N, C-alpha and C positions, 0 to 999 in steps of 0.2 A: 400079512407081513413079512417083509423080506429077511432072508436069513442073513447072518453077518458076512458068509462067504459069498454070496450074490452080490451083495451090496459092495463088498471090497473088489470084487471082479468088475462090475461095470464101472466102478470110480476109476479102476486103474486104467481101463480101455480109454475112458475119457480123457483121464490126465495124460494118456500117451497121445492121444490125438491133440491135446491142447500143447503139448511141447513139439511135436512134429509140425502142426499148422502154424504156430507162434514162432519157432525157430526159422523155419522154411519161409515164412512171409517177412520176417525181419532182414534176413540173409537177401531175399529177392529184392525188397525195398532198398535196402542198402546199395545193391548192385544196378539197380535201376536209377537211383538217385545220383549215384557217382556218375553214371553215363548222361545224365541231364546237365548237371554240373551246377553250381550255384549262381544265382542271379547276378548279372553284371554288375548291378547298383540297385538300391533299395526304393526306386521309385515305383509308383504304381503301374507304370507301362512295363517296365523290366520284370517285376513280381508277376504281372499278368502273363508275359512271355515265358517265364519259368514255369508256372502253374499249366499252361498250354503244353509245354513240352513234357512236363510230368504226365499229364492226362493222356498222351499220346504214345507214352511207352509201354510196350507188351509188358516188360519185365516189371515195371511197377505196378500194373494191374494184376499180374500174377501173385506179387505181393500181397496185395491188396486183398485178393480173392482168399489166399492161405489166411491172412489175418482175419477176414470176415468168419471163415470156418474155424478158427481158433476162438471166436468171439462166441459163436453158436455152440461149441463144446462146452465153453466156460458157463455159459448161462444154463445149459442142461445140468452139469454136473452140481451147479449150487442149488439144483431143485431138491436134492437130497442130502448132499454131503456138506459138512460144516465149512463156512468160510474160512474159520481158522486152521483147517486143515488143506483146503483146495490151494489157497494162495501161495503158501509155503511149499506146498508138494508141487506145484507147477513150476517152481523155481528152477526145476531141473532143466529148463529151458536156457537158464543162464550158464550151465555147463556145455550145452550143446551148440550155442551161438558162437563161442570163441573158436569150437572146433571148425564149425562151416566158415567162419571168418577167416581163418587160417588157410583151410584147404580150397575154398571156394573163391574167396576174394583177395587171397594173397596177403593177407595181414600178417604183420609180426606180432606174436603174443609174447609177453615178456614173462619171465619166470614168475615175477610178484603177481601178475594178472592170474597166471595158472594155479598159483598157490590160493588165491581168491576163489578160484573155479574149485579147487578141492574142498574148501572150507564150505561153499555153498552145498557142494554134493554130500558132505556129512551132514550138514543141516537137514537137506532133504532126505536122506535116509532115516534119521531120526524122526521127523514128522510122518513118514512113510509107515513107520512100526506103530503108529496110533491108530485107533478106529477112525474111519472117516465121518462118521457122525456120532455125537455124544448127546444129541438132543432128540426128543420125541418129534416125528414129523408133525407137521401143523395141517389138520385138516379144515378145510373152509367151513366157517361156522363154530367149530369146536372149540377155537381158542377164546372167543367171548363166553361162552358157555363154562369152559374150564376156569376163567378168570372170576367170572360170577360165583361158581361153586368154592372156589378158594376164599373168595371175599367173605362168602357166608359162613363157611367154616370158622374163619378167623374171628367173625363177628360173635359166633355162638359160643366160641371158647371164653371170649373176653366176657360174656355175661355172668 
């Protein structure tokens, strides 16, 4: 059984990877798709051209690669940490994305948007101060046995 400190440490590492890969991937995807531009019209031929241009963009592929690494990190952390912890904690990316948008994409971020970022950051801080796992780990095969034992105990009490 893992110690709470070890579990918290490996969860923090993967959450940092999720935030880094997710934010970087979103930023690269935004930059690449801006360079591609919107389809000239919404006909099948023009949308096909648009998709071809996007598929040939190295920046779009770099963004896709980062988002794939984000997804792998996400899948790994969900094998031991509660979903109700992981998803809110990974929302730290919502605080990083406006910074990247401002500094790397030249976007103007309004004070109201920054206020939203601060609110999200406070929420992430609250979630981060809770344990990453509040449930027992499920070991293959033991879940059915545990459920059967619980059902049998309930039946025995009712007799």
